[in-house]
C-alpha positions in Angstrom: 118.3 89.0 145.7 117.9 85.5 147.1 118.9 82.5 145.1 116.4 79.8 144.2 117.8 77.5 147.0 117.7 80.4 149.5 114.0 81.1 148.6 113.2 77.4 149.1 114.9 77.2 152.5 113.1 80.3 153.7 109.7 79.0 152.6 110.3 75.7 154.3 111.2 77.4 157.6 108.2 79.7 157.3 105.9 76.8 156.6 106.9 75.0 159.8 106.7 78.3 161.7 103.1 79.0 160.4 104.1 82.3 158.8 104.3 81.3 155.1 102.1 84.1 153.7 104.1 86.8 155.5 107.4 85.3 154.4 106.3 85.3 150.8 105.4 89.0 151.0 108.8 89.8 152.4 110.7 87.8 149.8 108.7 89.4 147.0 109.3 92.9 148.4 113.1 92.4 148.4 113.3 90.7 144.9 112.1 91.1 141.3 110.1 89.1 138.7 112.6 86.3 138.9 112.1 86.1 142.6 108.4 85.6 142.1 109.1 82.7 139.7 111.4 81.2 142.3 108.6 81.3 144.8 106.1 79.8 142.4 108.2 76.8 141.6 109.6 76.4 145.1 106.0 76.0 146.3 105.5 73.1 143.9 103.5 75.0 141.3 103.6 74.6 137.6 102.7 71.7 135.2 102.5 68.7 137.4 103.9 66.4 134.6 107.0 68.6 134.2 110.1 69.0 136.4 112.4 71.4 134.5 111.2 74.9 133.8 112.8 77.8 132.0 112.6 81.2 133.6 113.4 84.6 132.1 114.0 85.1 128.4 117.3 83.3 127.6 119.0 85.2 124.8 121.6 82.4 124.4 124.4 84.7 125.6 126.3 81.6 126.9 126.8 80.4 123.4 130.4 79.0 123.0 130.8 78.0 126.6 132.1 74.5 127.1 129.1 73.4 129.2 125.7 74.8 128.1 122.2 73.5 128.1 122.2 72.4 124.5 125.2 70.1 124.8 124.0 68.8 128.2 120.7 67.6 126.8 121.2 64.0 125.5 117.7 64.0 124.0 118.1 67.1 121.8 115.2 68.8 123.6 116.9 72.2 123.8 117.2 74.3 120.7 117.5 77.9 119.6 114.8 79.8 117.7 115.4 82.2 114.8 116.4 84.9 117.3 118.9 82.7 119.1 116.7 82.3 122.1 116.8 79.0 124.0 113.6 76.9 123.7 112.8 73.6 125.5 110.9 71.3 123.2 108.5 69.5 125.5 107.9 66.6 123.1 111.6 65.6 123.4 112.3 66.7 127.0 112.3 63.9 129.6 113.0 66.4 132.5 116.1 64.6 133.6 117.6 67.8 134.9 121.0 67.4 133.3 120.7 70.9 131.7 120.1 72.7 135.0 123.6 72.7 136.4 125.0 73.5 133.0 123.1 76.8 132.8 125.5 79.5 133.9 122.7 82.1 133.9 120.5 80.1 136.2 117.6 80.3 133.7 116.7 76.6 134.2 115.3 75.3 137.5 113.6 72.2 138.8 110.3 72.3 140.7 110.5 71.6 144.4 108.0 69.1 145.7 108.3 69.4 149.5 106.2 72.3 150.7 102.8 70.8 149.5 103.6 67.9 151.8 104.2 69.9 155.0 100.6 70.0 156.0 100.4 66.2 155.7 103.5 65.7 157.7 102.4 68.0 160.5 98.8 66.8 160.8 99.9 63.1 160.7 96.5 62.0 159.5 97.9 60.2 156.5 101.1 58.1 156.8 103.9 59.5 154.7 106.9 57.3 154.2 110.4 58.5 153.3 112.1 56.0 151.0 115.8 56.6 150.7 118.2 55.7 147.9 121.1 53.4 148.7 123.4 56.3 148.0 122.2 58.2 151.1 124.7 56.6 153.5 127.4 59.1 154.5 125.7 62.0 152.7 124.7 63.8 155.9 127.8 63.0 157.9 130.5 60.4 158.0 129.2 58.9 161.2 125.5 59.5 160.7 123.8 56.1 160.8 120.7 55.0 158.9 119.0 54.8 162.3 119.8 58.5 162.9 118.4 59.4 159.5 115.3 57.5 160.3 114.9 59.6 163.4 115.5 62.8 161.5 112.8 62.1 159.0 110.4 61.1 161.8 111.1 64.5 163.4 110.1 66.2 160.1 106.8 64.3 160.4 107.3 61.2 158.3 105.6 58.1 159.6 108.7 56.0 158.8 111.8 55.6 156.6 112.4 52.6 154.3 115.6 51.8 152.6 115.1 51.3 148.9 118.0 48.8 149.1 115.5 46.3 150.5 113.5 46.4 147.3 116.7 46.4 145.2 117.2 42.9 146.8 113.9 41.8 145.4 114.8 43.1 142.0 118.2 41.3 142.1 116.2 38.1 142.5 113.8 39.0 139.7 116.6 40.0 137.3 118.6 36.9 138.1 115.6 34.9 137.2 115.0 36.9 134.1 118.6 36.4 133.0 118.2 32.7 133.6 115.1 32.5 131.5 116.4 34.7 128.7 120.1 34.0 128.1 120.8 30.5 126.8 123.4 31.0 124.1 126.5 33.1 123.5 124.4 35.4 121.2 121.8 36.2 123.9 122.1 39.4 125.9 120.1 41.7 128.2 120.2 45.2 129.4 119.3 45.7 133.1 116.5 48.1 133.9 117.6 48.4 137.6 119.8 51.4 136.8 119.0 55.0 136.4 116.2 56.6 134.4 118.7 58.2 132.0 119.9 54.8 130.9 116.4 53.5 130.5 115.3 56.7 128.8 118.1 56.5 126.2 117.0 53.0 125.3 113.3 54.0 125.0 113.8 57.2 123.1 117.0 56.9 121.1 118.0 53.2 120.8 114.4 51.8 120.8 115.4 48.8 118.7 117.1 47.5 121.9 113.8 47.6 123.9 113.2 43.8 123.5 116.5 43.2 125.3 115.8 45.3 128.3 114.7 43.3 131.4 111.0 44.0 132.2 111.6 45.3 135.8 110.7 48.5 137.5 113.4 50.5 139.3 114.0 49.9 143.0 112.3 53.3 143.7 109.1 52.2 142.0 109.2 48.7 143.5 109.6 50.3 147.0 106.8 52.8 146.5 104.4 50.1 145.2 105.4 47.7 147.9 104.6 50.2 150.6 101.2 51.1 149.0 100.2 47.5 148.7 100.9 47.0 152.5 99.5 50.5 153.4 97.0 51.6 150.6 96.4 54.9 152.3 100.1 55.9 152.5 102.0 58.6 150.6 105.5 57.9 149.5 108.4 60.3 149.1 111.6 59.2 147.4 114.9 60.8 148.5 117.9 60.5 146.3 120.8 62.3 144.5 119.3 63.2 141.2 116.6 65.3 139.5 115.9 62.5 136.9 114.0 60.6 139.6 111.5 63.4 139.7 110.8 62.8 136.0 110.7 59.0 136.4 108.1 59.3 139.2 105.8 61.1 136.7 105.9 58.5 133.9 102.4 57.4 133.0 102.8 53.6 133.6 104.5 54.0 137.0 103.2 57.3 138.4 101.2 55.3 141.0 104.3 54.4 143.0 105.8 57.7 144.3 104.0 60.9 145.3 107.0 63.2 145.5 110.8 63.2 145.0 113.4 65.2 147.0 117.1 65.4 146.3 119.8 65.1 149.0 120.5 68.8 148.4 116.9 69.7 149.1 116.8 67.5 152.2 119.9 69.2 153.5 118.2 72.6 153.0 115.1 71.2 154.8 117.1 70.0 157.8 118.8 73.4 157.9 115.5 75.3 157.8 114.0 73.1 160.6 117.0 73.0 162.8 117.4 69.2 162.5 121.0 67.8 162.7 120.9 64.0 161.9 124.1 63.6 163.9 122.3 64.7 167.1 119.4 62.3 166.5 118.7 59.1 168.4 119.5 55.8 166.6 116.5 53.8 165.4 118.1 50.8 163.8 116.4 48.7 161.2 119.0 47.5 158.6 117.2 44.8 156.6 118.9 45.0 153.2 121.7 42.7 152.0 125.1 43.7 150.7 123.8 43.4 147.1 120.9 45.8 147.6 123.2 48.4 149.3 125.8 48.6 146.6 123.2 49.4 143.8 124.3 53.0 144.5 127.7 52.7 142.7 128.7 51.7 139.2 128.9 47.9 138.8 126.9 47.4 142.0 123.8 46.3 140.1 125.8 43.8 138.1 127.5 42.3 141.1 124.3 42.0 143.1 122.5 40.2 140.3 125.5 38.1 139.4 126.1 36.9 143.0 122.4 36.2 143.3 122.4 34.1 140.0 125.5 32.2 141.1 123.6 31.2 144.3 120.3 30.7 142.7 121.4 28.7 139.6 124.9 27.3 140.4 124.7 24.8 137.5 123.8 27.3 134.8 126.4 26.8 132.1 126.3 30.5 131.0 127.3 32.9 133.6 126.9 36.7 133.6 129.5 38.4 131.4 129.0 42.1 132.1 130.0 45.5 130.7 129.2 48.7 132.5 128.8 52.2 131.1 129.9 55.0 133.6 128.3 58.3 132.8 126.2 59.7 129.9 128.9 59.6 127.3 129.8 56.0 128.0 126.1 55.1 128.0 125.7 56.6 124.6 128.8 54.9 123.2 127.9 51.5 124.7 124.3 51.6 123.4 125.5 52.8 120.0 127.9 49.9 119.9 125.3 47.3 120.9 122.9 48.8 118.4 125.4 48.3 115.6 125.8 44.6 116.5 129.0 44.8 118.5 128.0 42.5 121.3 130.8 42.1 123.9 128.8 40.8 126.8 125.5 39.2 127.8 124.6 41.7 130.6 124.8 45.5 130.2 124.5 48.1 133.0 124.5 51.8 132.4 124.7 54.6 134.9 124.0 58.2 133.7 126.3 59.7 136.3 130.0 58.9 136.6 130.4 56.7 139.7 126.8 55.7 139.6 124.1 57.2 141.8 126.7 58.4 144.3 127.8 60.7 141.5 124.4 62.3 141.1 124.2 66.0 140.5 122.4 66.6 143.8 124.7 64.4 146.0 126.4 66.1 148.9 129.7 64.2 148.6 132.1 63.6 145.8 131.4 60.2 144.1 134.7 58.6 145.3 133.9 59.3 148.9 130.2 58.3 148.4 131.4 55.0 146.9 133.6 54.3 150.0 130.6 54.8 152.3 128.3 52.6 150.1 130.9 49.8 150.0 131.5 50.0 153.8 127.8 49.9 154.5 127.4 47.0 152.2 130.0 45.0 154.1 128.1 45.6 157.3 125.0 43.8 156.0 124.3 40.5 157.7 123.2 38.9 154.4 125.4 38.9 151.3 122.6 38.3 148.8 118.8 38.4 149.0 118.7 34.6 149.1 120.5 34.8 152.5 118.1 37.6 153.7 115.2 36.3 155.8 113.6 39.7 155.7 113.1 39.3 151.9 111.3 36.1 152.2 109.1 37.6 154.9 108.4 40.7 152.8 107.5 38.6 149.7 105.1 36.7 151.8 103.4 39.9 153.1 103.1 41.0 149.4 101.3 37.7 148.6 104.2 36.4 146.5 104.4 32.7 147.5 108.0 31.9 146.4 110.9 33.4 144.6 110.0 31.9 141.2 106.6 33.7 141.4 108.4 37.0 140.8 108.3 36.2 137.1 104.5 35.9 136.8 101.3 36.3 138.6 99.1 39.2 139.7 100.9 39.8 143.0 104.3 40.2 141.3 103.0 42.6 138.7 104.0 45.6 140.9 107.6 44.7 139.9 106.9 44.4 136.2 107.2 47.0 133.5 106.4 46.9 129.8 108.9 49.1 128.0 107.1 48.8 124.7 104.4 51.1 126.0 
């Protein structure tokens, strides 16, 4: 029987070869009821507000294993009923996907969102943009450039590729300004919202008394999606990154206007395989407009450094500088937030990454986090600008978005696309 990933790869290939219906019949004929569910979710079906789905009846036979779905869920959304069967409580589930890899029986899967896009990509009547997470550098080959990735996505049918790091630059400016406006004494502190949705979700759902301290910014993914749609209202936007949690973030009610679909690096690798695309063989279409700061968002402490360096340049006379603490992985995030919640304030700027190493350590990354970090840092050093304040493309982009100057990022209708109210 085909695995879920194998089914997805076959369906992608069949879609591009115009024989999808026949391929579905062949896959079903060689499989069982589980295979039919694989096809269903690989095709993008299921509740459109959900990401994680349970297939088969799980009798809880993995009880006692070190890593199972119950212990993997930080929101206590997975429980067992009176018969010992696993049940996902939708009211608690944020569809972060951390339970999927922990399920040794493969009874938990995430919905694939690519196949419904294929007609759009092939017809080219609607511009579809691929927006790529900063962690992408090095994932598809040590020497594969961003320009070659851009060409690979264009071969798939995307209108263009935009580095999310460019909008991370804008958020570095915004959060530096927010810090300057908020932190005036040794007792003041903030939590950055420019990290992963796991960190933000823990604040919103578990440590909600800390919500007033979280900086009111959207994530770089949302900023990028909204920025593109302001410039090209008819466009569709597809985010490409290393984690399943971004699929859930893209569906949150107050920000679901930004991104139309999310693909993981693992899925993109399968798509390239199915379509015969090798990024290393592609032409180079260069367009590196992000700064060092925006590029290093992908690894732990990168957000802190980007915002701190921006603040130092933006407000050199500010008496209180950023004193930061980072949490690296889910357990450290929980411990850090618990400590802050109890009044143990050790810093004035807190950054949390749900995966060890940061986004480069995401569950659907193709490289080990240590190697991913090396690629990210190297790519960061290649940037022509160190901070967004040195980046002429940022000023040009802000102008195109009708944001007159940097200080306007804190208020005004035009800058509202970068603002988020975490109380809602």
